[in-house]
MARRONU-121196 format. One record per residue (C-alpha): residue number from 1; residue in three letters; x, y, z. Coordinates in steps of 0.5 Angstrom, whole numbers, plus 500, padded with zeros to 3 digits. Example, Ala and Ser with C-alpha at 12.3 -4.5 7.8 and 13.67 -1.06 7.14 Angstrom:
BEGIN
<rec pos="1" code="ALA" px="525" py="491" pz="516"/>
<rec pos="2" code="SER" px="527" py="498" pz="514"/>
This chain:
BEGIN
<rec pos="1" code="MET" px="253" py="555" pz="826"/>
<rec pos="2" code="ALA" px="254" py="551" pz="832"/>
<rec pos="3" code="PRO" px="256" py="555" pz="839"/>
<rec pos="4" code="ALA" px="263" py="556" pz="840"/>
<rec pos="5" code="GLY" px="267" py="553" pz="846"/>
<rec pos="6" code="ILE" px="272" py="557" pz="850"/>
<rec pos="7" code="TYR" px="278" py="553" pz="853"/>
<rec pos="8" code="VAL" px="283" py="556" pz="859"/>
<rec pos="9" code="HIS" px="289" py="552" pz="860"/>
<rec pos="10" code="ILE" px="292" py="552" pz="867"/>
<rec pos="11" code="PRO" px="299" py="549" pz="867"/>
<rec pos="12" code="PHE" px="300" py="548" pz="874"/>
<rec pos="13" code="CYS" px="301" py="541" pz="877"/>
<rec pos="14" code="LEU" px="303" py="538" pz="884"/>
<rec pos="15" code="GLY" px="308" py="534" pz="880"/>
<rec pos="16" code="LYS" px="310" py="531" pz="873"/>
<rec pos="17" code="CYS" px="308" py="524" pz="872"/>
<rec pos="18" code="ALA" px="313" py="520" pz="868"/>
<rec pos="19" code="TYR" px="309" py="519" pz="862"/>
<rec pos="20" code="CYS" px="306" py="527" pz="862"/>
<rec pos="21" code="ASP" px="308" py="531" pz="856"/>
<rec pos="22" code="PHE" px="302" py="536" pz="857"/>
<rec pos="23" code="TYR" px="305" py="543" pz="859"/>
<rec pos="24" code="SER" px="305" py="544" pz="866"/>
<rec pos="25" code="MET" px="310" py="546" pz="872"/>
<rec pos="26" code="PRO" px="309" py="547" pz="880"/>
<rec pos="27" code="ALA" px="308" py="554" pz="882"/>
<rec pos="28" code="SER" px="308" py="559" pz="888"/>
<rec pos="29" code="GLU" px="302" py="563" pz="890"/>
<rec pos="30" code="ALA" px="305" py="569" pz="887"/>
<rec pos="31" code="VAL" px="306" py="566" pz="880"/>
<rec pos="32" code="MET" px="299" py="563" pz="880"/>
<rec pos="33" code="GLU" px="296" py="570" pz="882"/>
<rec pos="34" code="ARG" px="300" py="573" pz="876"/>
<rec pos="35" code="TYR" px="298" py="568" pz="871"/>
<rec pos="36" code="THR" px="290" py="569" pz="873"/>
<rec pos="37" code="GLU" px="291" py="576" pz="872"/>
<rec pos="38" code="ALA" px="294" py="575" pz="865"/>
<rec pos="39" code="VAL" px="289" py="570" pz="863"/>
<rec pos="40" code="CYS" px="283" py="575" pz="865"/>
<rec pos="41" code="ALA" px="287" py="581" pz="861"/>
<rec pos="42" code="GLN" px="288" py="576" pz="855"/>
<rec pos="43" code="ILE" px="280" py="574" pz="855"/>
<rec pos="44" code="ALA" px="278" py="582" pz="856"/>
<rec pos="45" code="SER" px="283" py="584" pz="850"/>
<rec pos="46" code="PHE" px="280" py="578" pz="845"/>
<rec pos="47" code="ALA" px="277" py="582" pz="839"/>
<rec pos="48" code="PRO" px="274" py="578" pz="834"/>
<rec pos="49" code="ASP" px="270" py="582" pz="828"/>
<rec pos="50" code="GLU" px="263" py="579" pz="831"/>
<rec pos="51" code="GLU" px="260" py="577" pz="838"/>
<rec pos="52" code="ILE" px="262" py="570" pz="839"/>
<rec pos="53" code="VAL" px="256" py="566" pz="842"/>
<rec pos="54" code="ALA" px="259" py="560" pz="846"/>
<rec pos="55" code="ASP" px="256" py="554" pz="850"/>
<rec pos="56" code="THR" px="262" py="551" pz="853"/>
<rec pos="57" code="LEU" px="268" py="553" pz="858"/>
<rec pos="58" code="TYR" px="273" py="548" pz="859"/>
<rec pos="59" code="PHE" px="279" py="549" pz="864"/>
<rec pos="60" code="GLY" px="284" py="544" pz="863"/>
<rec pos="61" code="GLY" px="291" py="543" pz="865"/>
<rec pos="62" code="GLY" px="296" py="541" pz="869"/>
<rec pos="63" code="THR" px="291" py="541" pz="875"/>
<rec pos="64" code="PRO" px="286" py="547" pz="875"/>
<rec pos="65" code="VAL" px="283" py="546" pz="882"/>
<rec pos="66" code="LEU" px="290" py="548" pz="884"/>
<rec pos="67" code="LEU" px="289" py="555" pz="882"/>
<rec pos="68" code="GLY" px="284" py="555" pz="888"/>
<rec pos="69" code="ALA" px="276" py="557" pz="887"/>
<rec pos="70" code="ALA" px="277" py="564" pz="888"/>
<rec pos="71" code="ARG" px="282" py="565" pz="882"/>
<rec pos="72" code="LEU" px="278" py="560" pz="877"/>
<rec pos="73" code="LYS" px="271" py="564" pz="879"/>
<rec pos="74" code="ARG" px="275" py="570" pz="877"/>
<rec pos="75" code="ILE" px="277" py="567" pz="870"/>
<rec pos="76" code="ARG" px="270" py="564" pz="869"/>
<rec pos="77" code="GLN" px="267" py="571" pz="870"/>
<rec pos="78" code="ALA" px="272" py="574" pz="865"/>
<rec pos="79" code="VAL" px="269" py="569" pz="860"/>
<rec pos="80" code="TYR" px="262" py="571" pz="861"/>
<rec pos="81" code="LYS" px="263" py="578" pz="861"/>
<rec pos="82" code="ARG" px="267" py="577" pz="854"/>
<rec pos="83" code="PHE" px="263" py="572" pz="851"/>
<rec pos="84" code="ALA" px="255" py="571" pz="850"/>
<rec pos="85" code="MET" px="255" py="565" pz="854"/>
<rec pos="86" code="CYS" px="249" py="560" pz="853"/>
<rec pos="87" code="ALA" px="244" py="559" pz="859"/>
<rec pos="88" code="ASP" px="245" py="552" pz="859"/>
<rec pos="89" code="SER" px="253" py="552" pz="858"/>
<rec pos="90" code="GLU" px="257" py="546" pz="860"/>
<rec pos="91" code="VAL" px="263" py="549" pz="865"/>
<rec pos="92" code="THR" px="268" py="543" pz="866"/>
<rec pos="93" code="VAL" px="274" py="543" pz="871"/>
<rec pos="94" code="GLU" px="279" py="538" pz="871"/>
<rec pos="95" code="ALA" px="282" py="535" pz="877"/>
<rec pos="96" code="ASN" px="287" py="531" pz="880"/>
<rec pos="97" code="PRO" px="284" py="526" pz="886"/>
<rec pos="98" code="ALA" px="290" py="528" pz="890"/>
<rec pos="99" code="ALA" px="288" py="536" pz="890"/>
<rec pos="100" code="ALA" px="281" py="535" pz="890"/>
<rec pos="101" code="LEU" px="279" py="539" pz="897"/>
<rec pos="102" code="TYR" px="271" py="539" pz="898"/>
<rec pos="103" code="ASP" px="271" py="547" pz="900"/>
<rec pos="104" code="THR" px="274" py="548" pz="893"/>
<rec pos="105" code="LEU" px="269" py="544" pz="890"/>
<rec pos="106" code="ALA" px="263" py="546" pz="893"/>
<rec pos="107" code="GLN" px="265" py="554" pz="892"/>
<rec pos="108" code="LEU" px="266" py="552" pz="884"/>
<rec pos="109" code="ALA" px="259" py="548" pz="884"/>
<rec pos="110" code="GLN" px="256" py="554" pz="887"/>
<rec pos="111" code="ALA" px="259" py="559" pz="882"/>
<rec pos="112" code="GLY" px="256" py="555" pz="876"/>
<rec pos="113" code="PHE" px="262" py="550" pz="875"/>
<rec pos="114" code="ASN" px="257" py="544" pz="873"/>
<rec pos="115" code="ARG" px="262" py="538" pz="870"/>
<rec pos="116" code="ILE" px="268" py="536" pz="873"/>
<rec pos="117" code="SER" px="273" py="531" pz="870"/>
<rec pos="118" code="PHE" px="278" py="526" pz="875"/>
<rec pos="119" code="GLY" px="284" py="523" pz="872"/>
<rec pos="120" code="VAL" px="284" py="516" pz="876"/>
<rec pos="121" code="GLN" px="288" py="512" pz="871"/>
<rec pos="122" code="SER" px="288" py="506" pz="875"/>
<rec pos="123" code="ALA" px="286" py="503" pz="881"/>
<rec pos="124" code="VAL" px="292" py="498" pz="882"/>
<rec pos="125" code="GLN" px="297" py="501" pz="886"/>
<rec pos="126" code="LYS" px="303" py="498" pz="883"/>
<rec pos="127" code="GLU" px="301" py="501" pz="876"/>
<rec pos="128" code="LEU" px="299" py="508" pz="880"/>
<rec pos="129" code="ASP" px="306" py="508" pz="883"/>
<rec pos="130" code="THR" px="310" py="507" pz="876"/>
<rec pos="131" code="LEU" px="306" py="512" pz="873"/>
<rec pos="132" code="GLY" px="308" py="517" pz="878"/>
<rec pos="133" code="ARG" px="301" py="519" pz="880"/>
<rec pos="134" code="LEU" px="300" py="522" pz="887"/>
<rec pos="135" code="HIS" px="293" py="518" pz="889"/>
<rec pos="136" code="ASP" px="291" py="511" pz="891"/>
<rec pos="137" code="ALA" px="284" py="508" pz="889"/>
<rec pos="138" code="GLN" px="281" py="510" pz="896"/>
<rec pos="139" code="THR" px="283" py="518" pz="895"/>
<rec pos="140" code="ALA" px="280" py="517" pz="888"/>
<rec pos="141" code="ARG" px="274" py="515" pz="891"/>
<rec pos="142" code="SER" px="274" py="520" pz="896"/>
<rec pos="143" code="ALA" px="275" py="526" pz="891"/>
<rec pos="144" code="VAL" px="269" py="523" pz="887"/>
<rec pos="145" code="GLN" px="264" py="523" pz="893"/>
<rec pos="146" code="ALA" px="267" py="530" pz="895"/>
<rec pos="147" code="ALA" px="265" py="532" pz="888"/>
<rec pos="148" code="LYS" px="258" py="529" pz="889"/>
<rec pos="149" code="ARG" px="257" py="532" pz="896"/>
<rec pos="150" code="ALA" px="259" py="539" pz="893"/>
<rec pos="151" code="GLY" px="253" py="539" pz="888"/>
<rec pos="152" code="PHE" px="257" py="536" pz="881"/>
<rec pos="153" code="CYS" px="252" py="532" pz="878"/>
<rec pos="154" code="ASN" px="256" py="531" pz="871"/>
<rec pos="155" code="ILE" px="263" py="527" pz="873"/>
<rec pos="156" code="SER" px="268" py="524" pz="869"/>
<rec pos="157" code="ALA" px="273" py="519" pz="871"/>
<rec pos="158" code="ASP" px="279" py="517" pz="866"/>
<rec pos="159" code="MET" px="283" py="511" pz="866"/>
<rec pos="160" code="MET" px="289" py="509" pz="862"/>
<rec pos="161" code="LEU" px="290" py="503" pz="857"/>
<rec pos="162" code="GLY" px="297" py="499" pz="856"/>
<rec pos="163" code="ILE" px="301" py="502" pz="862"/>
<rec pos="164" code="PRO" px="307" py="498" pz="865"/>
<rec pos="165" code="HIS" px="305" py="492" pz="869"/>
<rec pos="166" code="GLN" px="298" py="492" pz="866"/>
<rec pos="167" code="THR" px="294" py="485" pz="865"/>
<rec pos="168" code="MET" px="287" py="483" pz="864"/>
<rec pos="169" code="ASP" px="286" py="482" pz="871"/>
<rec pos="170" code="SER" px="288" py="489" pz="873"/>
<rec pos="171" code="LEU" px="285" py="492" pz="868"/>
<rec pos="172" code="ARG" px="278" py="489" pz="870"/>
<rec pos="173" code="GLU" px="280" py="491" pz="877"/>
<rec pos="174" code="THR" px="280" py="498" pz="875"/>
<rec pos="175" code="ILE" px="274" py="498" pz="870"/>
<rec pos="176" code="ALA" px="270" py="495" pz="876"/>
<rec pos="177" code="PHE" px="273" py="500" pz="881"/>
<rec pos="178" code="LEU" px="271" py="506" pz="876"/>
<rec pos="179" code="LEU" px="264" py="503" pz="875"/>
<rec pos="180" code="SER" px="263" py="503" pz="883"/>
<rec pos="181" code="LEU" px="264" py="510" pz="883"/>
<rec pos="182" code="GLU" px="257" py="511" pz="879"/>
<rec pos="183" code="VAL" px="260" py="517" pz="875"/>
<rec pos="184" code="GLN" px="256" py="520" pz="869"/>
<rec pos="185" code="HIS" px="262" py="519" pz="864"/>
<rec pos="186" code="LEU" px="268" py="515" pz="863"/>
<rec pos="187" code="SER" px="274" py="516" pz="858"/>
<rec pos="188" code="ALA" px="280" py="511" pz="857"/>
<rec pos="189" code="TYR" px="286" py="513" pz="853"/>
<rec pos="190" code="MET" px="292" py="509" pz="851"/>
<rec pos="191" code="LEU" px="299" py="510" pz="854"/>
<rec pos="192" code="GLY" px="303" py="514" pz="849"/>
<rec pos="193" code="ILE" px="311" py="514" pz="850"/>
<rec pos="194" code="GLU" px="312" py="522" pz="848"/>
<rec pos="195" code="PRO" px="319" py="524" pz="847"/>
<rec pos="196" code="GLY" px="323" py="528" pz="853"/>
<rec pos="197" code="THR" px="319" py="524" pz="858"/>
<rec pos="198" code="PRO" px="322" py="520" pz="864"/>
<rec pos="199" code="PHE" px="318" py="514" pz="860"/>
<rec pos="200" code="ALA" px="321" py="515" pz="854"/>
<rec pos="201" code="ALA" px="328" py="515" pz="857"/>
<rec pos="202" code="LYS" px="327" py="508" pz="860"/>
<rec pos="203" code="ARG" px="322" py="505" pz="855"/>
<rec pos="204" code="GLU" px="326" py="499" pz="853"/>
<rec pos="205" code="SER" px="326" py="497" pz="861"/>
<rec pos="206" code="LEU" px="318" py="498" pz="862"/>
<rec pos="207" code="PRO" px="314" py="492" pz="863"/>
<rec pos="208" code="LEU" px="309" py="494" pz="858"/>
<rec pos="209" code="PRO" px="304" py="490" pz="855"/>
<rec pos="210" code="ASP" px="304" py="488" pz="848"/>
<rec pos="211" code="GLU" px="300" py="491" pz="842"/>
<rec pos="212" code="ASP" px="296" py="485" pz="841"/>
<rec pos="213" code="ALA" px="294" py="485" pz="849"/>
<rec pos="214" code="VAL" px="292" py="492" pz="849"/>
<rec pos="215" code="GLY" px="288" py="491" pz="843"/>
<rec pos="216" code="GLU" px="284" py="486" pz="848"/>
<rec pos="217" code="TYR" px="284" py="490" pz="854"/>
<rec pos="218" code="TYR" px="281" py="496" pz="849"/>
<rec pos="219" code="LEU" px="275" py="491" pz="847"/>
<rec pos="220" code="GLU" px="274" py="488" pz="854"/>
<rec pos="221" code="MET" px="273" py="495" pz="856"/>
<rec pos="222" code="VAL" px="268" py="497" pz="851"/>
<rec pos="223" code="ARG" px="264" py="491" pz="852"/>
<rec pos="224" code="ARG" px="264" py="492" pz="860"/>
<rec pos="225" code="PHE" px="263" py="500" pz="860"/>
<rec pos="226" code="GLU" px="257" py="499" pz="855"/>
<rec pos="227" code="ARG" px="254" py="493" pz="859"/>
<rec pos="228" code="ALA" px="254" py="498" pz="865"/>
<rec pos="229" code="GLY" px="250" py="503" pz="861"/>
<rec pos="230" code="TYR" px="255" py="507" pz="858"/>
<rec pos="231" code="ALA" px="255" py="508" pz="851"/>
<rec pos="232" code="GLN" px="261" py="509" pz="847"/>
<rec pos="233" code="TYR" px="261" py="516" pz="843"/>
<rec pos="234" code="GLU" px="268" py="517" pz="841"/>
<rec pos="235" code="ILE" px="274" py="512" pz="840"/>
<rec pos="236" code="SER" px="276" py="513" pz="848"/>
<rec pos="237" code="ASN" px="270" py="516" pz="851"/>
<rec pos="238" code="PHE" px="263" py="513" pz="854"/>
<rec pos="239" code="ALA" px="257" py="517" pz="857"/>
<rec pos="240" code="ARG" px="250" py="516" pz="860"/>
<rec pos="241" code="PRO" px="245" py="518" pz="855"/>
<rec pos="242" code="GLY" px="246" py="526" pz="854"/>
<rec pos="243" code="LEU" px="252" py="527" pz="858"/>
<rec pos="244" code="GLU" px="257" py="526" pz="853"/>
<rec pos="245" code="SER" px="263" py="532" pz="853"/>
<rec pos="246" code="ARG" px="260" py="537" pz="849"/>
<rec pos="247" code="HIS" px="266" py="541" pz="849"/>
<rec pos="248" code="ASN" px="271" py="536" pz="847"/>
<rec pos="249" code="CYS" px="266" py="534" pz="841"/>
<rec pos="250" code="LYS" px="267" py="541" pz="838"/>
<rec pos="251" code="TYR" px="274" py="539" pz="837"/>
<rec pos="252" code="TRP" px="272" py="532" pz="833"/>
<rec pos="253" code="ARG" px="267" py="536" pz="829"/>
<rec pos="254" code="LEU" px="271" py="542" pz="828"/>
<rec pos="255" code="ASP" px="267" py="547" pz="831"/>
<rec pos="256" code="ASP" px="270" py="554" pz="833"/>
<rec pos="257" code="THR" px="274" py="553" pz="839"/>
<rec pos="258" code="VAL" px="278" py="559" pz="843"/>
<rec pos="259" code="GLY" px="283" py="558" pz="848"/>
<rec pos="260" code="PHE" px="287" py="562" pz="853"/>
<rec pos="261" code="GLY" px="293" py="561" pz="857"/>
<rec pos="262" code="ALA" px="300" py="559" pz="856"/>
<rec pos="263" code="ALA" px="300" py="553" pz="851"/>
<rec pos="264" code="ALA" px="292" py="553" pz="849"/>
<rec pos="265" code="HIS" px="290" py="552" pz="842"/>
<rec pos="266" code="SER" px="284" py="555" pz="838"/>
<rec pos="267" code="PHE" px="280" py="554" pz="831"/>
<rec pos="268" code="TYR" px="276" py="560" pz="829"/>
<rec pos="269" code="ARG" px="273" py="561" pz="823"/>
<rec pos="270" code="GLY" px="277" py="556" pz="819"/>
<rec pos="271" code="LYS" px="284" py="559" pz="822"/>
<rec pos="272" code="ARG" px="288" py="555" pz="827"/>
<rec pos="273" code="PHE" px="292" py="559" pz="832"/>
<rec pos="274" code="TYR" px="296" py="558" pz="839"/>
<rec pos="275" code="THR" px="300" py="561" pz="845"/>
<rec pos="276" code="GLY" px="307" py="558" pz="846"/>
<rec pos="277" code="ARG" px="309" py="553" pz="851"/>
<rec pos="278" code="ASP" px="313" py="558" pz="855"/>
<rec pos="279" code="LEU" px="310" py="561" pz="861"/>
<rec pos="280" code="THR" px="315" py="567" pz="862"/>
<rec pos="281" code="GLY" px="314" py="569" pz="855"/>
<rec pos="282" code="TYR" px="306" py="569" pz="855"/>
<rec pos="283" code="LEU" px="306" py="573" pz="862"/>
<rec pos="284" code="ALA" px="311" py="578" pz="858"/>
<rec pos="285" code="ASP" px="307" py="579" pz="852"/>
<rec pos="286" code="VAL" px="300" py="580" pz="856"/>
<rec pos="287" code="GLU" px="303" py="584" pz="861"/>
<rec pos="288" code="SER" px="306" py="589" pz="855"/>
<rec pos="289" code="GLY" px="300" py="589" pz="851"/>
<rec pos="290" code="ARG" px="302" py="584" pz="846"/>
<rec pos="291" code="SER" px="298" py="579" pz="843"/>
<rec pos="292" code="PRO" px="301" py="572" pz="845"/>
<rec pos="293" code="PHE" px="297" py="568" pz="839"/>
<rec pos="294" code="ILE" px="301" py="565" pz="834"/>
<rec pos="295" code="ALA" px="298" py="564" pz="827"/>
<rec pos="296" code="ASP" px="298" py="556" pz="825"/>
<rec pos="297" code="GLY" px="295" py="556" pz="818"/>
<rec pos="298" code="GLU" px="288" py="554" pz="816"/>
<rec pos="299" code="GLY" px="284" py="548" pz="819"/>
<rec pos="300" code="GLY" px="279" py="543" pz="816"/>
<rec pos="301" code="ASP" px="282" py="540" pz="810"/>
<rec pos="302" code="ALA" px="280" py="533" pz="808"/>
<rec pos="303" code="GLU" px="285" py="529" pz="812"/>
<rec pos="304" code="GLU" px="283" py="533" pz="818"/>
<rec pos="305" code="VAL" px="275" py="532" pz="817"/>
<rec pos="306" code="LEU" px="276" py="525" pz="816"/>
<rec pos="307" code="ALA" px="281" py="523" pz="822"/>
<rec pos="308" code="LEU" px="277" py="527" pz="827"/>
<rec pos="309" code="GLY" px="270" py="525" pz="824"/>
<rec pos="310" code="LEU" px="271" py="518" pz="824"/>
<rec pos="311" code="ARG" px="273" py="518" pz="832"/>
<rec pos="312" code="LEU" px="266" py="519" pz="833"/>
<rec pos="313" code="ARG" px="261" py="514" pz="833"/>
<rec pos="314" code="GLU" px="256" py="518" pz="829"/>
<rec pos="315" code="GLY" px="262" py="517" pz="824"/>
<rec pos="316" code="VAL" px="262" py="521" pz="817"/>
<rec pos="317" code="ARG" px="257" py="522" pz="812"/>
<rec pos="318" code="LEU" px="260" py="520" pz="805"/>
<rec pos="319" code="ASP" px="255" py="524" pz="801"/>
<rec pos="320" code="ALA" px="257" py="531" pz="804"/>
<rec pos="321" code="PHE" px="264" py="529" pz="805"/>
<rec pos="322" code="ALA" px="265" py="527" pz="797"/>
<rec pos="323" code="ALA" px="261" py="534" pz="795"/>
<rec pos="324" code="ARG" px="265" py="538" pz="800"/>
<rec pos="325" code="PHE" px="272" py="535" pz="798"/>
<rec pos="326" code="GLY" px="271" py="533" pz="790"/>
<rec pos="327" code="ALA" px="271" py="526" pz="792"/>
<rec pos="328" code="ASP" px="268" py="520" pz="789"/>
<rec pos="329" code="GLU" px="262" py="518" pz="793"/>
<rec pos="330" code="LYS" px="261" py="511" pz="790"/>
<rec pos="331" code="ALA" px="269" py="509" pz="791"/>
<rec pos="332" code="LEU" px="268" py="512" pz="798"/>
<rec pos="333" code="LEU" px="262" py="508" pz="799"/>
<rec pos="334" code="GLN" px="265" py="501" pz="796"/>
<rec pos="335" code="LYS" px="271" py="502" pz="801"/>
<rec pos="336" code="ALA" px="266" py="503" pz="807"/>
<rec pos="337" code="ARG" px="262" py="497" pz="805"/>
<rec pos="338" code="ALA" px="269" py="493" pz="804"/>
<rec pos="339" code="TYR" px="271" py="495" pz="811"/>
<rec pos="340" code="GLU" px="264" py="493" pz="814"/>
<rec pos="341" code="LYS" px="264" py="486" pz="811"/>
<rec pos="342" code="MET" px="271" py="485" pz="815"/>
<rec pos="343" code="GLY" px="267" py="488" pz="822"/>
<rec pos="344" code="PHE" px="271" py="494" pz="822"/>
<rec pos="345" code="MET" px="266" py="499" pz="820"/>
<rec pos="346" code="ARG" px="258" py="500" pz="820"/>
<rec pos="347" code="LEU" px="254" py="504" pz="814"/>
<rec pos="348" code="GLN" px="247" py="507" pz="817"/>
<rec pos="349" code="ASP" px="243" py="513" pz="814"/>
<rec pos="350" code="GLY" px="249" py="515" pz="809"/>
<rec pos="351" code="ALA" px="254" py="515" pz="815"/>
<rec pos="352" code="ALA" px="260" py="511" pz="815"/>
<rec pos="353" code="SER" px="263" py="510" pz="822"/>
<rec pos="354" code="MET" px="268" py="505" pz="826"/>
<rec pos="355" code="THR" px="266" py="499" pz="830"/>
<rec pos="356" code="PRO" px="270" py="498" pz="836"/>
<rec pos="357" code="PRO" px="275" py="493" pz="832"/>
<rec pos="358" code="GLY" px="275" py="498" pz="827"/>
<rec pos="359" code="PHE" px="278" py="504" pz="832"/>
<rec pos="360" code="LEU" px="284" py="499" pz="834"/>
<rec pos="361" code="VAL" px="286" py="500" pz="826"/>
<rec pos="362" code="SER" px="283" py="507" pz="825"/>
<rec pos="363" code="ASN" px="290" py="510" pz="822"/>
<rec pos="364" code="SER" px="290" py="505" pz="817"/>
<rec pos="365" code="ILE" px="283" py="505" pz="815"/>
<rec pos="366" code="ILE" px="283" py="513" pz="815"/>
<rec pos="367" code="THR" px="290" py="512" pz="810"/>
<rec pos="368" code="SER" px="286" py="508" pz="805"/>
<rec pos="369" code="PHE" px="280" py="513" pz="805"/>
<rec pos="370" code="LEU" px="285" py="519" pz="804"/>
<rec pos="371" code="LEU" px="288" py="515" pz="798"/>
<rec pos="372" code="LEU" px="282" py="515" pz="794"/>
<rec pos="373" code="LEU" px="282" py="523" pz="794"/>
């Protein structure tokens, strides 16, 4: 069985971006200190039936670096005390370029944090302003340079597709900027308009590119990233050889993951559980000695295995899938071959996987496979 991944959610942020639906909020030093104590206590009290071996630790948010190096190191120490962490573990921290102070990054690198992920989103100021981002392109460049000086050798940068005002020319400007950073990993996420966000309230007036344009942006991005030596290993992720996000791959492969902190989700031994999006309730539970975990049923059914597996460039082995879920392997293979002829899938060594054009219509492809079950 593959080692598990450990996730810690840090819900504090400099400000709420107009599109953001993640659980995040501003916080005082006192609240952040209290939260750190609670997360450490929750980790210490986690008592599964067996020792958990883990090889990834991921601090997401929010903006985890706002917690400060000392608090992040305390949480890391709590994780390493509670779990059997492998010597070569990947330890990631997310960062907003506007909050990436060199001294904090240097302390984290010295403490064993070895991967950092920056939310850049765009290099075009008009797009950044519309998104509500607090940095500009030069701030993002300075943050990446600071991380390199601090000792991080595995750096990721995110961008967004389909954002207001984006054109093919502005997309190429952002791509060129990201490539100039010479980082090891790149991610590109399509904008989703989530209920309850400022973008949702004014969706009709947003200058959004249409669906066909966004599809062209995606294919152009894939071509340019791959020409620059970043292999696409997942629908939205690209990496230098051997530097894929080991932690995020656990979600797509349905490996065990255990999450701590408010709004964290877990999948362990086939069971899903989570903590609520409620900081006050989370703190009250942990400080009163109650478990904040909420059961969320079982995971790993056919739909989930197929949908997550086909996000990865490695795809899904049809023989193993058919045997596990009682499907007709020949029918699955026939369907995959039909999509291969259309340029949407590839078949290699018994595995069916998406091509970049296939990723654009992946929902309909997955649905058609599920109809065979």
